[in-house]
Structures are given as C-alpha cells and as structure tokens.
C-alpha positions as CSV (number, residue, x, y, z in Angstrom):
1,M,-53.4,2.7,-68.5
2,N,-52.9,2.3,-72.3
3,N,-51.5,5.0,-74.5
4,K,-54.9,5.8,-76.0
5,A,-56.5,6.3,-72.6
6,F,-53.5,8.4,-71.3
7,A,-53.7,10.7,-74.3
8,S,-57.4,11.1,-73.9
9,N,-57.0,12.0,-70.2
10,N,-54.3,14.6,-71.0
11,L,-56.5,16.2,-73.7
12,S,-59.3,16.4,-71.1
13,R,-57.0,18.2,-68.6
14,S,-55.8,20.6,-71.3
15,A,-59.3,21.4,-72.3
16,S,-60.2,22.0,-68.6
17,R,-57.3,24.5,-68.3
18,R,-58.3,26.3,-71.4
19,S,-61.8,26.5,-70.2
20,W,-60.7,28.0,-66.8
21,A,-58.5,30.5,-68.6
22,H,-61.3,31.3,-71.0
23,H,-63.7,32.0,-68.1
24,V,-61.1,34.2,-66.3
25,F,-60.5,36.2,-69.5
26,R,-64.3,36.6,-70.1
27,A,-64.8,37.6,-66.4
28,G,-62.4,40.5,-67.0
29,L,-60.1,42.4,-64.5
30,P,-62.3,42.3,-61.4
31,L,-62.0,38.6,-61.0
32,L,-58.2,38.8,-61.5
33,T,-58.0,41.6,-59.0
34,I,-59.8,39.6,-56.4
35,F,-57.5,36.6,-57.0
36,I,-54.4,38.7,-56.6
37,T,-55.7,40.5,-53.5
38,C,-56.8,37.3,-51.7
39,S,-53.3,35.9,-52.3
40,S,-51.6,38.9,-50.7
41,G,-52.1,37.6,-47.2
42,R,-52.8,40.9,-45.6
43,A,-55.9,41.3,-43.3
44,D,-55.6,44.7,-41.7
45,Q,-58.8,46.6,-40.9
46,V,-59.4,50.4,-40.7
47,V,-62.7,51.4,-39.1
48,L,-64.2,54.9,-39.5
49,E,-67.4,56.4,-38.2
50,N,-69.3,55.5,-41.4
51,A,-66.9,53.1,-43.2
52,N,-65.1,49.8,-42.5
53,Y,-62.1,48.8,-44.7
54,I,-61.6,45.1,-44.3
55,G,-58.7,43.2,-46.0
56,A,-56.6,46.3,-46.2
57,E,-52.9,46.7,-45.8
58,I,-51.5,49.7,-43.9
59,V,-48.4,50.9,-45.8
60,D,-47.5,54.3,-44.3
61,F,-48.2,57.1,-41.9
62,K,-47.3,60.6,-43.1
63,E,-48.5,64.2,-42.6
64,G,-50.9,63.0,-39.9
65,S,-52.7,60.5,-42.2
66,V,-52.7,56.7,-42.4
67,R,-52.2,55.4,-45.9
68,F,-53.5,51.9,-46.8
69,R,-54.2,49.7,-49.7
70,E,-57.8,48.6,-49.9
71,A,-58.9,45.0,-50.7
72,T,-59.7,46.1,-54.2
73,G,-56.2,47.3,-54.8
74,G,-56.7,51.0,-54.6
75,Y,-55.0,53.3,-52.1
76,R,-56.6,55.6,-49.6
77,K,-55.3,58.2,-47.1
78,I,-57.3,59.0,-43.9
79,P,-56.4,61.5,-41.1
80,V,-55.5,59.5,-38.0
81,T,-57.9,61.6,-35.9
82,E,-60.9,60.4,-38.0
83,I,-60.1,56.7,-37.4
84,K,-62.1,54.9,-34.7
85,S,-60.1,51.7,-34.7
86,I,-57.2,50.0,-36.5
87,I,-56.8,46.2,-36.5
88,V,-53.5,44.8,-37.8
89,D,-53.0,41.4,-39.3
90,R,-51.8,39.1,-36.4
91,A,-49.1,37.7,-38.6
92,R,-47.4,41.1,-38.3
93,G,-46.8,40.8,-34.6
94,F,-49.1,43.6,-33.3
95,D,-51.1,41.7,-30.6
96,D,-50.5,44.4,-28.0
97,F,-51.5,47.1,-30.5
98,N,-54.7,45.3,-31.4
99,H,-55.6,44.8,-27.7
100,A,-55.0,48.5,-27.1
101,E,-57.3,49.4,-30.0
102,R,-60.0,47.1,-28.7
103,F,-59.7,48.6,-25.2
104,L,-59.8,52.1,-26.6
105,L,-63.0,51.4,-28.6
106,Q,-64.6,49.8,-25.5
107,G,-63.8,52.8,-23.4
108,D,-61.2,51.2,-21.2
109,S,-58.6,53.8,-21.8
110,V,-56.3,52.8,-18.8
111,K,-55.8,49.3,-20.2
112,A,-55.3,50.8,-23.7
113,V,-52.5,53.0,-22.4
114,V,-50.7,50.0,-21.0
115,R,-51.0,48.0,-24.3
116,Y,-50.0,51.0,-26.5
117,K,-46.8,51.5,-24.4
118,R,-45.9,47.8,-24.8
119,S,-46.4,48.0,-28.5
120,M,-44.3,51.2,-28.7
121,R,-41.2,49.3,-27.4
122,M,-41.1,47.0,-30.5
123,A,-42.4,49.5,-33.0
124,K,-40.3,50.5,-36.0
125,G,-40.6,52.8,-38.9
126,F,-43.8,54.7,-39.4
127,W,-45.5,52.5,-36.8
128,K,-43.8,54.3,-33.9
129,P,-45.3,57.8,-34.5
130,L,-48.7,56.2,-35.5
131,I,-48.8,54.3,-32.2
132,A,-47.8,57.5,-30.3
133,V,-50.8,59.3,-31.8
134,R,-53.1,56.5,-30.7
135,L,-51.4,56.5,-27.3
136,I,-52.0,60.2,-26.7
137,I,-55.7,59.8,-27.4
138,A,-55.9,57.0,-24.8
139,C,-53.9,59.0,-22.3
140,D,-56.2,62.0,-22.7
141,R,-59.3,59.9,-22.1
142,A,-57.6,58.2,-19.1
143,G,-56.6,61.6,-17.6
144,R,-52.9,60.5,-17.7
145,T,-51.3,64.0,-18.1
146,D,-47.8,62.8,-17.7
147,A,-48.1,59.9,-20.2
148,A,-49.9,62.3,-22.6
149,A,-47.0,64.7,-22.4
150,A,-44.5,62.0,-23.2
151,A,-46.6,60.8,-26.2
152,L,-47.0,64.4,-27.4
153,I,-43.2,64.8,-27.3
154,E,-42.8,61.7,-29.5
155,I,-45.4,63.1,-31.9
156,V,-43.7,66.4,-32.5
157,K,-40.3,64.8,-33.0
158,D,-41.5,63.0,-36.1
159,P,-42.5,64.9,-39.3
160,A,-44.9,62.1,-40.1
161,S,-47.1,62.8,-37.1
162,Q,-46.4,66.6,-36.5
163,P,-49.5,67.7,-38.6
164,A,-51.7,65.7,-36.2
165,A,-50.3,67.6,-33.1
166,G,-52.7,70.5,-33.6
167,L,-55.6,68.2,-33.1
168,L,-54.2,66.2,-30.3
169,I,-53.5,68.7,-27.5
170,P,-55.1,66.9,-24.5
171,R,-58.3,68.2,-23.1
172,N,-58.9,66.1,-20.0
173,I,-56.8,68.1,-17.5
174,P,-57.5,67.9,-13.7
175,K,-58.3,71.1,-12.0
176,L,-55.9,70.3,-9.1
177,A,-52.2,70.0,-9.5
178,N,-50.9,66.5,-8.6
179,S,-47.8,64.4,-9.2
180,R,-48.8,63.6,-12.8
181,F,-49.2,67.3,-13.5
182,A,-45.7,68.1,-12.1
183,E,-44.2,65.3,-14.2
184,A,-46.0,66.5,-17.3
185,V,-44.7,70.0,-16.8
186,R,-41.2,68.7,-16.2
187,L,-41.2,66.6,-19.4
188,L,-42.6,69.4,-21.6
189,S,-40.1,71.9,-20.2
190,V,-37.1,69.7,-20.7
191,A,-38.2,68.8,-24.3
192,M,-38.7,72.5,-25.1
193,R,-35.3,73.4,-23.7
194,D,-33.5,70.7,-25.6
195,S,-35.3,71.2,-28.9
196,P,-33.6,73.7,-31.4
197,A,-36.8,74.2,-33.4
198,P,-39.3,76.8,-32.2
199,T,-42.1,75.4,-34.4
200,Q,-41.6,71.9,-33.0
201,N,-41.9,73.4,-29.5
202,M,-45.2,75.1,-30.1
203,P,-47.6,72.1,-29.4
204,L,-45.6,71.4,-26.2
205,A,-45.9,75.0,-25.1
206,M,-49.6,74.9,-25.9
207,Y,-50.1,71.8,-23.7
208,R,-48.0,73.3,-20.9
209,Y,-50.1,76.5,-20.9
210,E,-53.3,74.4,-20.7
211,L,-51.9,72.6,-17.7
212,F,-51.1,76.0,-16.0
213,R,-54.5,77.5,-17.0
214,R,-56.7,74.6,-15.8
215,T,-54.9,74.4,-12.5
216,G,-54.6,78.2,-11.9
217,D,-50.8,77.9,-11.7
218,R,-48.9,81.1,-11.0
219,R,-46.9,80.6,-14.3
220,E,-50.1,80.9,-16.4
221,T,-49.6,84.6,-17.4
222,E,-46.0,84.1,-18.5
223,S,-46.9,81.1,-20.5
224,A,-49.9,82.9,-22.0
225,I,-47.5,85.6,-23.3
226,E,-45.2,82.9,-24.7
227,I,-47.8,81.1,-26.8
228,S,-49.9,84.1,-28.0
229,S,-47.1,86.4,-29.1
230,R,-45.6,84.0,-31.6
231,E,-46.8,83.1,-35.1
232,I,-48.5,79.7,-35.3
233,P,-47.0,77.3,-37.9
234,T,-49.3,76.5,-40.7
235,Y,-49.7,72.8,-39.8
236,L,-50.9,73.8,-36.3
237,R,-53.7,76.2,-37.4
238,T,-56.6,74.2,-36.0
239,D,-59.7,75.1,-34.0
240,R,-58.1,73.5,-30.9
241,I,-54.9,75.5,-31.1
242,Y,-56.7,78.8,-31.6
243,S,-59.0,78.1,-28.7
244,I,-55.9,77.9,-26.6
245,V,-54.5,81.1,-28.2
246,L,-57.8,82.9,-27.5
247,A,-57.7,81.8,-23.8
248,A,-54.1,83.1,-23.6
249,L,-55.0,86.5,-25.0
250,M,-57.9,86.8,-22.7
251,K,-55.7,86.0,-19.8
252,R,-53.2,88.7,-20.8
253,R,-56.1,91.1,-21.1
254,S,-57.2,90.3,-17.6
255,A,-53.7,90.9,-16.4
256,G,-53.8,94.5,-17.6
257,T,-51.7,94.4,-20.7
258,E,-54.4,95.5,-23.2
259,S,-52.3,98.1,-25.0
260,E,-49.9,95.3,-26.1
261,L,-52.5,92.9,-27.4
262,I,-53.6,94.4,-30.7
263,P,-50.7,93.1,-32.9
264,D,-51.1,89.6,-31.5
265,I,-54.9,89.6,-31.9
266,S,-54.5,90.9,-35.5
267,R,-52.1,88.1,-36.4
268,A,-54.6,85.6,-35.0
269,I,-57.4,87.2,-37.0
270,R,-55.2,86.8,-40.1
271,D,-54.3,83.1,-39.6
272,C,-57.1,81.4,-37.6
273,P,-59.7,79.0,-39.0
274,M,-62.9,80.8,-40.2
275,N,-65.1,79.6,-37.4
276,K,-62.8,81.0,-34.8
277,L,-62.6,84.4,-36.5
278,P,-65.6,86.0,-34.8
279,D,-64.1,85.2,-31.4
280,F,-60.9,87.1,-32.2
281,L,-62.8,90.0,-33.8
282,L,-65.0,90.4,-30.6
283,L,-61.8,90.4,-28.5
284,K,-60.2,93.0,-30.7
285,G,-63.4,95.2,-30.4
286,R,-63.3,94.9,-26.6
287,V,-59.6,95.8,-26.4
288,L,-60.0,98.8,-28.8
289,L,-63.0,100.0,-26.8
290,A,-61.2,99.8,-23.5
291,T,-58.2,101.7,-24.8
292,A,-60.1,104.3,-26.9
293,E,-59.5,108.0,-26.0
294,T,-60.9,109.8,-29.0
295,R,-64.0,109.7,-31.2
296,D,-62.0,108.3,-34.1
297,E,-60.6,105.5,-31.8
298,L,-64.2,104.7,-30.7
299,I,-65.3,104.5,-34.4
300,R,-62.4,102.0,-35.0
301,A,-63.5,100.0,-32.0
302,S,-66.9,99.5,-33.5
303,W,-65.6,98.0,-36.7
304,P,-64.7,94.5,-35.4
305,F,-68.1,94.3,-33.6
306,L,-70.0,95.2,-36.8
307,R,-67.9,92.9,-38.9
308,V,-69.1,90.0,-36.7
309,A,-72.7,91.2,-36.8
310,I,-72.7,91.5,-40.6
311,H,-70.6,88.6,-41.8
312,S,-71.6,86.1,-39.2
313,S,-75.3,87.2,-39.0
314,K,-76.6,83.6,-38.5
315,D,-74.2,82.9,-35.6
316,S,-75.0,83.5,-32.0
317,R,-71.9,85.7,-31.8
318,A,-73.6,88.2,-34.1
319,A,-75.8,89.2,-31.2
320,I,-72.6,89.8,-29.1
321,G,-71.3,91.9,-31.9
322,L,-74.5,94.0,-32.0
323,Q,-74.3,94.5,-28.2
324,G,-70.6,95.5,-28.4
325,A,-71.3,98.0,-31.2
326,A,-74.2,99.5,-29.2
327,E,-71.8,100.0,-26.3
328,V,-69.5,101.9,-28.5
329,L,-72.3,104.1,-29.7
330,E,-73.4,104.8,-26.1
331,Q,-69.9,106.1,-25.3
332,M,-70.2,108.3,-28.4
333,E,-73.5,109.5,-27.0
334,E,-75.4,108.3,-30.1
335,Y,-78.2,106.9,-27.9
336,A,-80.9,106.3,-30.5
337,K,-78.5,104.2,-32.7
338,A,-77.3,102.3,-29.6
339,K,-80.9,101.5,-28.6
340,A,-81.7,100.3,-32.2
341,L,-78.7,97.9,-32.1
342,L,-79.7,96.6,-28.6
343,N,-83.2,95.9,-29.8
344,E,-81.8,94.1,-32.8
345,C,-79.5,92.1,-30.5
346,L,-82.5,91.0,-28.3
347,N,-84.4,90.0,-31.4
348,H,-81.6,87.9,-32.8
349,E,-82.7,84.2,-33.1
350,K,-79.6,82.9,-31.4
351,V,-79.0,85.5,-28.7
352,N,-77.7,83.7,-25.5
353,S,-79.0,84.5,-22.0
354,E,-75.8,86.4,-20.9
355,T,-75.8,88.7,-23.9
356,A,-79.6,89.3,-23.6
357,T,-79.2,90.2,-19.9
358,T,-76.4,92.7,-20.8
359,A,-78.4,94.2,-23.6
360,R,-81.5,94.7,-21.4
361,A,-79.4,96.3,-18.7
362,S,-78.0,98.7,-21.3
363,L,-81.5,99.5,-22.6
364,D,-82.7,100.3,-19.0
365,R,-79.7,102.6,-18.6
366,L,-80.5,104.4,-21.8
367,K,-84.2,104.9,-21.0
368,N,-83.8,108.4,-19.6
369,R,-81.3,109.4,-22.3
370,N,-82.3,111.7,-25.2
371,T,-83.7,109.8,-28.1
372,A,-82.1,112.1,-30.6
373,D,-78.4,111.5,-31.3
374,S,-76.2,114.4,-30.1
C-alpha cells in the first residue's frame, strides 16, 4: 500500500470514529446508560406480583428489604415478603438458590427447603439472612415446623432481616404434636434462653405460642401470658403479630384472668395496626362488661363497643359492637335503647350469621320487657 492510500485509509477510519462519537453525543445519556449497563455483566432478576426487573444487580438486604440496581442504573428497595421470585446471575455461584426459587414458585416447597439449606452453607454477607427469609417461607409451606424454627432463629439474629420477622411467623402448623413439633419447641426454647435481648426473643416466643395453641399443649396459657403481657417492639407491630396477641389475650380470658387483662388490652389498642383495632376494642368491652359491678362501670363497658360501631361503621365488626352495646344497655335495664341497637345490628349490611343469631335471641328475650327505659 502506498503512502497516499494509507493516509486516505486512516482519514476514513478517523472520520468513522468521529461519526460514531457524534451519534452517541446526539443520542444523549440514555444510549450511554444502556452501553454501561450492558457491560456490567450482571443478570439478576427480581419478580414481583405485577413487575419483573430483568438485568438487575442485587446489592444489599437490610431492614427486611432487598435493594437492587435496575438495568437502567437506578436503585430500588422492595420488602422481601412482596417478592415472588429471585433469580441470581449464574456467574455468582447461586445454582442451589436459583433451583430453590424455581421450586418455591412451582409449589414444590419440600425440594425448595433442601436447596435453600444447601445454599445457606456457602452464603456470606447479606445473602445469609436473605436466604434464611426465603427458607422460612418454604418451610412454612412444606409444614416443616422444625426447619421453620431454625430459620426464624437465624432471621432474628441478624438486624438486616429482623424487620421481616413480624410477617414471617409460620402459619402452617399441624394440629397434632409430632417429632417436628417437639424439635421446633426445643430449638426455640434454647434460643430464647441463650439470647440476652428480650426484643430479639419476641418473634421466637410468638411462634412457640402458636405451636402450643394449635396443638392444645398444656403450656399454652403460660406462654399466652408471656407474649401478651410484654410491649411489642415497633418493628414487629404487624397484623400477623397482633393476631397472635389477640389469641393469647382471649386464651387468658378463658382461663379466668379477666381482671388482669385490661392493662395489656389497652397497650395493644395503643400500638396495634388500625385494622386490628376493632378486635381489641371488642375484647376490652367484653372484659369490662364481665367485671362491671356498678352502673358507672357498665357505662364504661359500653364505650369500646360504641367506638367500634361509630368509627368502623362499614366493617362487619360494627354489627358486633352494636350487639355488645345492646347487651350493656340490657344489663342497665334500658330495654328500649337495647332493642333499637339490636335492630340496627340486624340491619347492618355486613352482619355475620353468628352476630345476627345472638341479636335475634336478645330481641326475643326482650319482647316481654317494658318498652320504656327504667
């Protein structure tokens, strides 16, 4: 090639480079972002109910949420309990985890448990508590109470996953005690004994109470007192936790300790999520009514019932509040007012069959009473 041709060829290549740079500049930042993202080499995937983040990079797990970088370069944080599936770039060595996620999504929870346990052995950093959270979901679905207990213990040990504990207390508990039940109780009891932090123990105590309650264990009442007489840490104040607290308080009531319940019910009313509030108000009304000895105490017993009826008027529990308030008025011998509330209860659009049956029985009982209030 002569010098003239060589120079011409070089000029052509330089012009081509300038032309490429000119087009990139004119295309602006989006093209540059795509170029950088594609060269990052990450191919994680986070699947939600209504969204699918492909080409992501999971970077952290903290306060119960997975943090990842999207393909576009922005960062997003999603609560782990809202995630349907996580797929990790195979180059990161997460084959067992990816298999577990696939099994969990397909409904094969038993195989998912095996794979999650394998991946836990090699997990480091934030991945260990994150895998523990996914493991407890699989254990619960598989009915593995012992493995669920072990996973829950791992979760509450790590500050990154503790906030998720209030949502992850297992629900799938067999009604008959078996060897898995015994091992779960043993693991939870040892962990609670060895842990110096009461707030860390609370999710473990909640799960142990649920095991006792579902199987009718003789230790249920003692455990109920333990979990319902303590303040719930802020990070645990979820619907699931307060459903357990409500069950514990009702167990204590059935055991004949009504006079001791009011302070614990009042604390639950103060701290519980709004949609659990009517349940605790109704329980407070029942306890106050059962222990009332004077007219003033009966009046105070009516307040929680009426609060539910007024402030949750569209809820089915409003009808229960009306029926409870009518019961108070009957004991106060204000029969006309009691009948009015019972009729309002029966006319409520969401009254359930049990409440309606009770209200009709009360109306039948009041038929021969004086219509004028005494």
